[in-house]
VOGU-3710 file (C-alpha; in Angstrom, 3 decimals, decimal comma):
1> mkesffrsmt> 29,774/-10,578/30,493  27,816/-12,434/28,031  24,689/-12,961/30,031  24,858/-9,207/30,594  25,115/-8,511/26,664  22,326/-10,947/26,115  19,913/-8,856/28,556  20,677/-5,845/27,099  19,930/-6,769/24,044  16,967/-8,546/25,041
11> wlhtwvglsv> 16,169/-4,778/26,905  16,399/-3,040/23,449  14,363/-5,339/21,282  11,513/-5,317/23,655  11,996/-1,149/23,811  12,635/-0,570/20,667  9,779/-2,703/19,344  7,243/-1,521/21,700  7,869/2,592/21,775  6,746/2,495/18,017
21> cwllfliffa> 4,834/-1,187/17,116  1,551/0,428/16,713  2,584/3,241/13,909  4,757/-0,082/12,198  1,398/-1,904/12,362  -0,164/0,635/10,469  2,974/0,784/8,101  2,865/-2,456/7,562  -0,889/-3,059/7,330  -1,511/-0,586/4,350
31> gtlsffrhei> 1,832/-1,288/3,011  0,690/-5,303/2,821  -2,681/-4,183/1,157  -0,476/-1,782/-1,078  0,775/-4,814/-2,972  -2,784/-5,267/-4,531  -3,604/-1,378/-4,992  -4,544/-2,047/-8,600  -6,846/-4,735/-7,957  -8,217/-3,218/-4,940
41> tlwsqpafhs> -9,016/-0,105/-7,302  -10,525/-2,344/-9,973  -12,875/-3,863/-7,186  -13,705/-0,795/-6,315  -14,402/0,305/-9,881  -17,755/-1,706/-11,090  -17,454/0,399/-14,754  -13,862/-1,788/-14,924  -15,590/-5,365/-14,414  -17,012/-5,918/-17,751
51> iqavqpdtqa> -14,117/-4,744/-19,763  -12,050/-7,267/-21,911  -8,403/-7,068/-21,477  -6,312/-5,931/-23,666  -2,609/-7,466/-24,408  -0,357/-4,027/-24,509  1,023/-4,739/-28,042  2,443/-2,268/-30,408  -0,923/-1,773/-32,619  -3,084/-1,376/-29,967
61> qkqqlvfaie> -1,214/1,250/-27,860  -0,491/2,642/-31,120  -4,171/3,303/-31,761  -5,182/4,046/-28,357  -2,539/6,979/-28,444  -4,215/8,356/-31,791  -7,400/8,406/-30,073  -6,289/9,866/-26,676  -4,492/12,633/-28,349  -7,365/13,215/-30,694
71> rlskqapdad> -9,747/13,545/-27,792  -7,795/15,509/-25,657  -6,966/18,015/-28,579  -10,987/18,506/-28,851  -11,554/18,539/-24,877  -8,335/20,469/-23,453  -6,367/21,981/-26,113  -5,627/25,198/-23,282  -4,710/22,411/-20,543  -0,890/22,843/-18,954
81> nwrislpndr> -0,660/18,897/-19,406  -2,500/15,647/-20,574  -1,434/12,209/-19,419  -2,603/9,189/-20,834  -2,083/5,996/-19,089  -2,176/2,981/-20,918  -4,060/-0,197/-20,045  -2,286/-2,928/-18,928  -3,089/-6,479/-17,092  -3,487/-4,844/-13,601
91> kpalelvtqa> -5,300/-1,705/-15,101  -8,097/-2,477/-17,890  -9,168/1,093/-18,522  -7,755/3,756/-20,734  -7,138/7,042/-18,373  -6,972/10,368/-19,874  -5,813/13,072/-17,120  -6,054/17,008/-17,868  -4,589/19,370/-15,632  -6,040/22,907/-16,437
101> artegkgrgk> -3,631/26,037/-17,061  -2,073/27,526/-13,802  -4,124/30,202/-12,377  -1,786/32,912/-10,622  -1,970/33,382/-7,327  -3,815/29,673/-7,216  -1,290/27,141/-7,796  -2,220/24,618/-10,128  -5,027/24,127/-12,104  -7,670/21,444/-11,473
111> reshyfdpnt> -6,906/17,862/-12,729  -9,377/15,828/-14,270  -10,202/11,943/-15,263  -12,082/10,396/-18,010  -11,826/6,429/-18,097  -12,661/4,849/-21,658  -12,871/1,161/-22,519  -9,798/0,187/-24,963  -11,540/-1,919/-26,933  -14,754/0,131/-28,240
121> fdelsdyrqt> -13,190/3,624/-26,734  -16,505/4,192/-25,402  -16,325/6,588/-22,444  -16,972/5,002/-18,994  -19,909/7,302/-17,537  -20,854/5,206/-14,589  -17,336/5,491/-13,295  -17,496/6,259/-9,469  -14,908/8,553/-7,550  -13,114/6,470/-5,284
131> aggnffyrlh> -9,876/6,180/-3,403  -9,639/2,895/-3,851  -5,903/0,827/-3,795  -3,926/4,374/-3,564  -5,666/5,274/-0,194  -3,473/2,460/1,497  -0,359/2,962/-1,027  -0,250/6,872/0,594  -1,226/5,646/4,137  1,432/3,480/4,272
141> fdlhyldrkl> 4,275/6,208/4,002  2,055/9,616/3,880  -0,144/8,983/6,845  -2,894/10,730/5,131  -3,936/13,760/7,583  -0,381/14,416/8,654  1,983/17,055/6,895  3,968/15,094/4,429  7,506/15,808/5,163  6,518/15,338/8,888
151> arwlvgfasl> 4,882/11,924/8,362  7,864/10,588/6,022  10,151/11,349/8,751  7,998/9,765/11,287  7,785/6,150/8,847  11,562/6,322/8,491  12,371/6,312/12,262  9,788/3,891/12,692  11,460/1,941/9,886  15,094/2,640/11,934
161> fmlialisgv> 13,851/1,099/15,092  12,045/-1,730/13,053  15,307/-2,614/11,635  17,262/-2,455/15,201  14,488/-4,868/16,803  14,598/-7,236/13,764  18,740/-7,475/14,413  18,613/-7,564/17,941  15,980/-10,089/18,050  18,467/-12,593/15,517
171> vihkrifkdm> 21,097/-11,993/18,353  18,648/-13,050/21,344  17,437/-15,774/19,874  19,252/-18,953/20,647  16,932/-21,082/18,922  16,145/-19,526/15,679  15,879/-22,600/13,371  13,862/-24,399/16,259  11,396/-21,505/16,535  10,084/-21,928/13,156
181> fsfrrgkgsr> 8,575/-25,208/14,020  7,646/-24,552/18,055  3,855/-23,376/18,527  2,568/-24,289/21,834  -1,488/-23,579/22,326  -3,167/-22,710/25,337  0,456/-21,448/27,238  -0,703/-17,773/27,957  2,003/-15,547/27,117  4,181/-18,294/25,960
191> twldghnlss> 1,670/-19,189/23,406  2,068/-15,303/22,334  5,788/-15,723/22,387  5,924/-18,714/19,818  3,404/-16,673/17,482  5,737/-13,825/17,719  8,902/-16,075/16,861  7,105/-18,197/14,216  5,941/-15,385/12,251  9,244/-13,333/12,703
201> vialpfhlmi> 11,461/-16,328/11,840  9,269/-17,647/8,819  9,491/-14,489/6,999  12,790/-12,694/8,597  14,384/-12,215/5,280  11,620/-10,649/3,471  11,091/-8,463/7,117  14,709/-7,345/6,838  14,571/-6,658/3,057  11,462/-4,468/3,240
211> tytgiitlif> 12,236/-2,468/6,058  15,851/-1,799/4,812  14,875/-0,924/1,626  11,801/1,222/2,937  14,551/3,713/4,342  16,762/3,289/1,410  13,204/4,960/-1,112  13,856/7,905/0,757  17,243/8,095/1,722  17,778/11,533/0,022
221> myfpypilst> 15,326/12,980/2,708  16,804/11,841/5,641  20,384/12,241/4,503  20,744/15,491/2,141  24,044/16,527/2,553  25,809/14,760/-0,541  23,139/17,175/-2,314  23,537/20,284/-0,156  27,330/19,970/-0,271  27,380/19,135/-4,339
231> fngdfkafsq> 24,636/20,921/-5,543  24,795/23,770/-2,888  20,955/22,544/-1,763  19,363/22,565/-5,036  17,548/19,427/-5,274  16,098/20,363/-8,797  19,789/20,236/-10,217  20,346/17,171/-8,394  16,980/15,676/-10,039  18,019/16,505/-13,344
241> elsatkiqyq> 21,550/15,361/-12,904  19,972/12,242/-11,971  17,716/12,033/-14,736  18,472/13,885/-18,045  14,550/13,842/-18,774  13,376/15,722/-15,906  13,352/18,778/-17,794  11,359/21,516/-16,582  10,386/24,394/-19,229  8,084/27,226/-19,301
251> rshikdelap> 4,970/28,208/-21,345  6,184/30,544/-24,322  2,514/31,746/-25,320  3,492/31,024/-28,694  1,088/28,879/-30,398  2,217/26,062/-32,557  0,802/22,874/-33,901  1,839/19,425/-32,560  3,885/17,171/-34,730  2,393/14,253/-36,265
261> leqiltqvqh> 1,935/11,320/-33,797  3,245/9,146/-36,482  6,354/10,631/-36,972  7,229/10,458/-33,073  6,092/6,698/-32,363  8,248/5,894/-34,973  11,464/7,005/-33,225  9,854/5,389/-30,034  9,464/2,042/-31,595  13,100/2,153/-33,028
271> twpntaldsv> 14,503/3,238/-29,704  12,457/0,665/-27,540  11,591/-2,272/-30,009  8,540/-4,676/-28,864  8,578/-2,580/-25,404  4,761/-2,137/-23,874  4,466/1,442/-22,714  3,090/2,596/-19,695  2,003/6,105/-20,204  2,341/9,385/-22,533
281> svsypfdqaa> 2,082/12,963/-21,063  2,373/16,174/-23,243  3,150/19,260/-21,253  1,740/22,889/-22,792  -0,018/21,143/-25,749  -0,191/23,544/-28,532  2,444/25,966/-27,568  5,959/26,451/-28,632  7,336/24,853/-25,506  5,317/21,858/-25,894
291> titfrastlk> 6,945/18,543/-25,027  5,965/14,783/-24,981  7,322/12,174/-22,635  6,932/8,479/-23,400  7,682/6,120/-20,212  8,266/2,342/-20,507  6,295/-0,497/-18,413  8,593/-1,631/-16,122  5,920/-4,418/-14,310  8,306/-7,343/-15,139
301> tirdepptlv> 11,583/-5,641/-14,555  13,691/-5,235/-11,344  13,582/-1,080/-12,126  11,297/1,395/-10,278  12,127/4,550/-12,502  10,910/3,970/-15,948  12,997/4,447/-18,741  11,736/7,898/-20,408  12,103/9,327/-23,967  11,552/13,318/-23,862
311> fdantaqlla> 10,899/14,899/-27,428  9,995/18,377/-28,810  5,971/17,794/-29,436  6,261/20,542/-32,171  9,167/19,233/-34,327  9,374/15,708/-33,110  13,504/16,366/-32,020  14,605/14,149/-29,395  15,461/16,333/-26,572  16,468/13,436/-23,457
321> atpvklssse> 16,500/10,050/-22,794  17,787/7,913/-20,191  20,461/5,772/-20,349  20,319/2,201/-21,492  22,700/1,439/-18,902  22,563/2,787/-15,341  25,599/2,980/-13,219  26,087/0,524/-10,552  24,847/3,154/-7,479  21,669/3,909/-9,938
331> tifdsmtalh> 20,876/0,348/-10,516  21,537/-0,551/-6,630  19,377/2,250/-5,763  16,651/1,641/-8,426  16,638/-1,705/-7,679  16,077/-1,613/-4,193  13,011/0,768/-4,616  11,824/-1,822/-7,030  11,953/-4,577/-4,487  10,073/-2,456/-1,961
341> tgrlaepvlr> 7,440/-1,146/-3,926  7,048/-4,912/-5,722  5,702/-3,179/-8,563  7,647/-6,416/-10,540  5,761/-9,047/-9,065  3,700/-11,374/-11,303  1,041/-12,736/-9,048  2,633/-15,688/-7,312  5,479/-13,604/-6,251  2,727/-10,856/-5,159
351> wlyffcgiag> 0,625/-13,293/-3,663  4,167/-14,284/-1,322  5,138/-10,366/-0,544  1,045/-10,217/0,718  1,797/-13,115/2,890  5,113/-12,120/3,853  3,484/-8,779/4,945  0,569/-10,776/6,841  3,565/-12,191/9,098  4,870/-9,196/9,782
361> cvmiasgcvm> 1,561/-7,822/10,813  1,184/-10,736/13,375  4,717/-10,731/14,479  4,102/-6,736/15,765  0,756/-7,418/16,855  1,863/-10,891/19,110  5,193/-8,813/20,178  2,238/-5,907/21,556  -0,143/-8,456/23,328  2,789/-10,296/24,246
371> wakrirermk> 4,030/-7,592/26,685  1,008/-6,723/28,279  -0,165/-10,124/29,030  2,867/-10,984/30,392  2,683/-7,828/32,906  -0,943/-9,079/33,436  0,223/-12,748/34,217  2,385/-11,335/36,866  -0,172/-9,162/38,613  -1,788/-10,170/41,539
381> anikgsfglk> -5,850/-10,546/41,571  -6,034/-7,442/43,546  -4,002/-5,040/41,746  -5,147/-2,474/39,480  -3,092/-1,886/36,211  -0,797/0,894/35,703  -1,370/3,561/33,338  1,406/2,431/30,715  -0,144/-0,681/30,931  -3,605/0,208/30,257
391> lvealnvati> -2,355/2,497/27,394  -0,330/-0,515/25,719  -3,674/-2,744/26,248  -6,060/0,477/24,871  -3,887/0,736/21,551  -3,807/-2,870/21,537  -7,486/-2,860/20,580  -7,332/0,365/18,512  -4,833/-0,355/16,349  -4,895/-4,540/15,877
401> mglplatgvf> -8,700/-4,690/15,626  -9,567/-1,347/14,867  -7,691/-0,907/11,326  -9,412/-4,348/10,011  -12,729/-2,878/10,901  -12,234/0,276/9,639  -11,013/-1,544/6,422  -14,487/-3,426/6,242  -16,009/0,025/6,905  -14,069/1,384/3,763
411> lyanrllpna> -15,079/-1,198/1,554  -18,686/-0,673/2,440  -18,510/2,888/2,040  -17,523/2,306/-1,460  -20,312/-0,047/-2,511  -23,027/2,025/-0,781  -22,226/5,684/-1,303  -24,009/7,146/-4,301  -21,929/7,699/-7,242  -23,199/11,733/-7,162
421> tlaradqeil> -21,867/11,783/-3,670  -20,050/14,993/-3,410  -16,028/14,528/-2,763  -16,815/10,532/-2,403  -13,287/9,221/-2,411  -12,907/11,767/0,603  -15,969/10,098/1,969  -14,984/6,920/1,790  -11,704/7,869/3,647  -13,649/9,791/6,406
431> sffitwlavc> -15,584/6,750/7,007  -12,493/4,515/7,621  -11,031/7,318/9,744  -14,269/7,618/11,972  -14,502/4,237/12,562  -11,015/3,946/13,588  -11,340/6,824/15,808  -14,459/5,293/17,251  -12,792/1,975/18,246  -9,793/4,180/19,952
441> mfacfkrdra> -12,277/6,006/22,133  -13,777/2,793/23,059  -10,873/1,216/24,070  -9,851/4,066/26,198  -12,726/3,255/28,357  -13,053/-0,764/27,766  -10,233/-2,950/26,460  -11,118/-6,471/27,980  -11,376/-9,731/26,512  -14,886/-9,395/26,026
451> vwrnlallig> -14,160/-6,266/23,881  -11,930/-8,469/21,795  -14,532/-11,006/21,402  -17,017/-8,369/20,103  -14,838/-6,598/17,464  -13,925/-10,129/15,959  -16,947/-10,971/15,778  -18,081/-7,432/14,177  -15,296/-8,045/11,858  -16,359/-11,647/10,978
461> vmfaglplln> -19,752/-10,506/10,237  -18,871/-7,485/8,383  -16,574/-9,483/5,646  -18,758/-12,351/5,483  -21,495/-9,530/4,258  -19,040/-8,351/1,698  -19,532/-10,628/-0,933  -23,117/-10,981/-0,453  -23,610/-6,981/-0,893  -21,661/-7,150/-3,766
471> smvlegntwr> -24,113/-9,519/-5,144  -27,312/-7,364/-4,382  -25,727/-4,201/-5,640  -23,583/-5,732/-8,713  -24,596/-7,825/-11,259  -21,568/-10,614/-10,449  -21,296/-12,863/-7,790  -18,944/-15,029/-5,933  -19,883/-18,025/-8,094  -20,183/-15,996/-11,656
481> ylneknwvlf> -16,503/-14,663/-11,205  -15,005/-18,287/-10,632  -16,808/-19,415/-13,791  -15,740/-16,543/-15,902  -12,545/-17,131/-14,036  -12,317/-13,412/-13,239  -9,420/-13,758/-10,750  -9,286/-10,340/-9,272  -13,089/-10,336/-8,085  -13,122/-13,769/-7,235
491> sadfvclvia> -9,832/-13,402/-5,206  -11,458/-10,360/-3,649  -14,735/-12,288/-2,212  -12,597/-15,232/-1,312  -9,901/-13,217/1,107  -13,218/-11,824/2,390  -14,644/-14,948/3,400  -10,961/-15,999/4,740  -10,636/-13,026/6,883  -14,483/-13,511/8,205
501> fasfmqyqkl> -13,722/-17,295/9,000  -10,358/-16,222/10,748  -12,296/-13,812/12,990  -15,030/-16,224/13,779  -12,361/-18,840/15,104  -10,908/-15,843/17,037  -14,563/-14,881/18,164  -14,827/-18,716/19,209  -11,593/-18,860/20,735  -12,156/-15,772/23,021
511> sspparlvkn> -15,390/-17,149/24,046  -13,537/-20,077/25,856  -12,214/-19,290/29,198  -8,682/-18,671/29,442  -6,643/-21,945/29,586  -5,071/-20,698/32,972  -8,820/-20,066/34,370  -9,630/-23,656/33,690  -6,193/-24,951/34,843  -6,912/-23,335/38,223
521> ssalkrgvts> -10,582/-24,357/38,016  -9,523/-28,011/37,475  -6,772/-28,017/40,424  -9,071/-26,390/42,773  -11,755/-29,106/42,152  -9,152/-31,461/42,541  -8,284/-29,878/45,946  -11,986/-30,166/47,109  -12,388/-33,979/46,369  -9,586/-34,817/48,193
//
């Protein structure tokens, strides 16, 4: 009975993991990069590199808001919405977003963003359209080209399978603590198994947390039955019940003047003394139905939904506010969402998230490769692989090597595409998917050891050349970033060099004959000599 149970758990672990491992690798890969999405966006925007960081204190933010409201009042008085994103430690620029008035039959109006230096309030005219780190953030759960709802269902099923694979993996591990310190090199599939076990066990709490909280973030989409029964399927009513600040107003088409900003800010500061603001938005400015919404920063708290205050923009009357204390269920849900996104993380914790995410990628990749390698080792030399084996090997090459290569091309496109390129951000994303598609197509025809070796070399050369390209097209370089203690840009160059080094090591390893062949060759020589 015991043996049968462990065999069943092993079978479950293997096939549940293998059935979604390539989608899981994409989710983990993009999600891991998303922990530094603001830093990737900063790297992608050379116009931001020279901005001196501004501490988000009350007086500085007041000056920024006064400037922003005056600017928006002149530039877009008839817009449906203004949004002011205030600078912080991770986003140095002041961002003003306008959304044009809705046109009947055409949906929402066009959105435009303008960026300013918060120290001088000069507009950053050399700003470039770029997807930046937000591309990886959205790819993590929206899968870009797929329908958004379908993509989130796929991600949800993959996450559920991941959770089952993790639990069954713990069950079948008889030496879970010993596996943390076991790694046997040059042993074929045994080496891959050790790598799989090591990367699984060493970050197991993170894997369980990130998978479970990922499911929880979209729990109302996967299990809408409480909303269907309590609110008769009215998701808007549920949203307003969940947060009183999510009020839906309609434009009245009656002109009115905005209340003095000082009058509203006094109330905000009284409610949130010494609290930094994250953003301010105005709906239907200069209309009798205008509202102004203040959102507090939650970067250093275990909270995802920011505390919010909504005022009548004409009379400065407080209309709605988030509760000071959340209920137990709201606290648990919001805390889990915050833990998953990692927005609360300081630099050290953010790097810990990142390394644990890398361990997750290694865990998934090693499991994929190990399955195919075990099948190959059991086959005789003159037997061709089955269609299923060839498919797994092709997907392994396409996913494990294709995604890093496509990411490198994405970063090169950011540096090389002219700022005036039409739909520039879309062109960056297109370069990512074209590269990935090219690797996928190539892997359909050739997927042997030489392909892995050549792709490793290509990835190494590409990432090694990225800091050099930066120094050629920008004013800064790695050494200068270090001297100026610009840790974001220095870390970006350093990580590129680490990736290049790891890829060159992989290339060197793959250039040597497999350990099994060396062993067989040595045995053959001894046999001939005797």
